[in-house]
N, C-alpha and C positions, 0 to 999 in steps of 0.2 A: 258668367254665373247663371245657373238655371233660373227661369222666371219664377218669382215668388219666394226665392231664397235671399235673405239679407244677412250680411256679416259685417259687424262693426268691431274695430280694434282700438286699443289704446284709449279707453274711456270715451269713445265716441258716443254721441247721443243725438237725437233728432232736434231737441231744443232743451234749454235749461232755464229754470225759474229760480232766482236767488233772493233770499232775505238775509237779514243779519244773523238769525239764529238757525236757519234751515235752508236747504236747497232741494229742488225737485227736478230730476232729469227724465225726459221722455225717451224711453228705449225702443218702444215698438207700439204699433197700433193696428187694429184690423177688426172688421165686423162689429164696431162699437166698443171693443175691448181695448184698454190701454195698459201698458206695462211701464212702470216708472221706478226710479231709484231715488230714495229720499234719505238725506243726511240731516240729522237734527243734533244740535250741540247739547252738551251736558246741562242739566238743571233747567230744562224748558218744558212747559206744559203744552200738550197737543190734544186735539179733539177729533173724534170720529162722530160725525153727525148723521142723522137719518137722511137719506136721499129724497129728492122731490118725488121719485117714483119708488114704491115699496119693493119692487123686484131688484133694486140695485144690490150688487154683490161687491164687496171690497175685501181684499186679502192683503195682510201685512206680514211678511216673513222677516224675522230679525237675522240679519247677516253678521252684525257685530253690535256690541253695546248691551246695555241693560235698561229696561223700562219698568216702571211701576204703574200698575193699573188698578183703579178702584172698582171693585165689584161687590155690590150689596153691602156697602160700608166697610168692606175688608180690602186690604192692600195685597196685591199679588205681583210678584216679580217675574219677568220674562227675560230670557237672554238668548244668545245665539242658538239658532235651530228651532226656537219656539215661534209660534205665529198666532195672529189674530184673524178671524174670519167673521164677517158680518153679512147678514142677509135679512131683509125685512126688519131692520133695526128700528126700534120705537123711540129710544131716548139717546141723547148725546152721551158718549163715553169719553172720559178724560184719562190721559196717561202722562207720566212725567219721565223724562230721560235722566237716569242716574249716571250715565256715562255718555260720551259722544256715541251716537247710535246711527246705524245704517239699516234701512228697511227696503225690501223689495215689495213694491206696492202695485197691486193689480186691481183694476176696477172694470166692471162689466158695462159701464156707461161712460161716454166721453167726459173727461174732467179737466184735462190739461189746457184745453183751448181757453178756458176762463182765466187762466194764469199767464197764458202766452203773451209775451211782450210784443212779438211781431204781429199776432192777430189783433191785439188791442190797439197797436199803432195803426193798423189798417182800418179798424173801426173808427178811430179818430179822423183818419184821412177821408173815409167814406162820409162821415158826418159833415166835414168841411166841404166836401164836394156837393153835398145836398144843400148846404146853405148858399152855395154859389147860384143855385138854380132851384127856385121853389117847386118847379115841376117834379124834381127828384125827391122832394120831401116825403119820407116814408115809402118811396117807390121800392127800394131794396127789400124792405120788410114785407110789402104786399106781394112782390114777385116771389119771395122766399116761401110765404105761406101757400101760395097757389102751386108753386113748383113741388113742394112737399106733398100736397094733396094729390097731385097727378102721380107722383112717384109711389105713394102708398096704394093708389088704385091699380098700379102696375105690379104691386107686390115685390118691389125691388128690395134687395138685401140692405142691412143696416149701413154698410159702408157706402153704398151708392146714395142712399137717402141723406146720410150725413154730409157727403161731398156736395150733393145738390143743394143742401141747406146753406152751406158756406159759400159755394160758388154763386148762388142766386143772390145772397146778401151783398156780395162784393162785385157783382157782374159789371157794374158801372163805375168802379173805383178809378178806372183810368181817365174818367172825365175830369178828374182833378187837374189834368194838364191842358184842358181846352180853355182858351181865353174867354173871359166873361162876355166880351162883345159878340162872340159867336154863340156861346151857350144860351144867352138871354135875348138873342136877336128875334124881334117880333115878326120879321118877314121871312120869306123863303131864302134858304142859304144858297150862296153861289157854289159853283163846282169846287173851287178851292176850299171854301169853308166846310163843305160837306166832306171833302177828303180829310180835313183836319179832324172832324167828328169821328170819321171811320178809323182813326188811329187809336181810339180809346180801348177796344178789346186787346190790342197788342200791348198798350201801356199797362193795363191791368194784369196781363200775363206776366210782365216783367216784375211788377210789384209783388205778386204772389209767389214768384220763384224764390223769393227771399224768406219764405215762411216754411214751417214744417208741413204745411198743407199744400205744398207746391204741386201735388197731383191735380188740384182743382184749377190750377192756372190754365191748363189746356181747355177746360170747360169754359172758363171765362173768355178765353181767346176765340172760341167757336160760337158764342151765343148769338151772333148775328149772321152766321152761315145759314144758307137755305138749301133745301133738298135739290132744287133745280139749278144750283150753282150761281144764283143771282146775289148771294150774300157776300159778306166781307169779314175778315181782311184777305182770305185766301181763295175765295170762290169755290169752297169744297162742295161736294155733292153726296147725296144719299148716305151710304154706309161709311163714308169717310168722315162724317160728322158724328161725334159721340152722342149717344142717347141722352146723356145728362144735359148736353148743350141744346139738343132739340126740345127738351122739356122746358128749360129756362127760356129758350127763344120764343115759344108760343105763349108762355105765361107773361113774359116781358111785353110782347106785342099787344096782348089783351089789356094789360094794365096801362100801357102807353095810350091806347085808343080811348080808354075810359077815364082819362085824367086830363084836366085842362092843360093846354100847351100855350106858349107865348103867341102862336100864330093861329090857334083854333080852340074852340070849346070842346069839352069832353063829349064823347059819344055815350049813348046809353049802352047797357050790356047787350041788348038785342041788336042794336046797330053794329056794335063791335063784332059780335058773333057772325053777322051777315057779311061783314067786311072780311073777316078771317076765312069764312066759307069760300069766298072768291079766291083767296090766296091758296087755300087747300086744293081747290079745283085746278088752279094753275100750276100746282106742284111745289109750292114753297114750303108747306108744312105737312106733317104726318096726319093722315086722316084719322088714325087711331087715337093720337094724342088730342086731336081736335074734338073727337066724340067724347073723350073723357072730360075735357075742359067744359063742354056743353053740359054734361051731366052734373059736374060740380057746381057750375053757375046756377043751374035750375034748382038744385037742392038748397043752395044758399038764398035764393030769391023766394022760396016757398015759405 
C-alpha cells in the first residue's frame, strides 16, 4: 500500500469509546485533525461546547437519524444530509436526538485522546510509576513542557508536536516494570541493575503499541539513544534516531540533572547546561537542540 494511504474495512476504526447512550469511533487523524463516527441513541441530549481555543472548528454531518436543535428559543430539526458547523463558538449549543442518530464528526483539534481508554490507562500506569519513585514525580510533565517548547522553536508541524507531547509524557512509563529496590536504590547501580533499568524504553514501546497512538511507541523506545551510538536499547546513531526522540532525550537529560536523585542532589540550571555542553562536544546530543534548550532556559530564568 502506498505510504500515507490508509484503508479500513468492515467497520474498522482506530479506537472506540462507548457509553450507555452513545459511542464514538476514531476513524482517522492527522495534522491535529480527527475524523470520528458518533452514534447516539434516541431521546438523548447532547452538547456542543466552546473549545479552550477559539480557533477550534467542529463539523457534524448527519448520516442517519433526526436531531432537534434549539436556536434563539426556536427548535429546528435536522436529518440525513444536513450538518452543523461551528467555529469560534461562544456559547454551548444543545441538541436532542429524535431517532437513533449517526454523525460524521470532524474536529480541527485533538479531542479523542481525552476519551481514549488505552491512553487513560497509560496515564494511570504512569502515575503509579511516579509514585514508586519520588524522583519521577511530575518528571513526565516537565519533560513534556520542555520538549514542546523545543519543538515549537523548530516550527515542527502539528502532528509532530502532538506526538512529541504524548511521547514525552509517557517516555518513562516502562519503569513500571523495574523493581522498587533498583528504582529507589541510593547507591550506584550494579551492571545487572543498570541493564534492568535500560529495559524501560523497550517496555514502554510495548505498552504504547496497544494504543491508537502507537506511532509514538518508537519515539519512546529511542529516547535514550545518543548520536554517537552510546545510548540504548539499540545503540542507534545520528539519522537512525528520530528527531522526536532526540528532542525528548535532551529535555529528559536536563530535567534529570536538575532534579534530586536518590544518590545525588540536583544541579543548578547553569551546572546542568555545562554538563550537557560536554556531552554535546563529545557527540551525544545535537548542537542545534542544545542551543535551543539554552535559549529557552535563559528566557525562563530572566
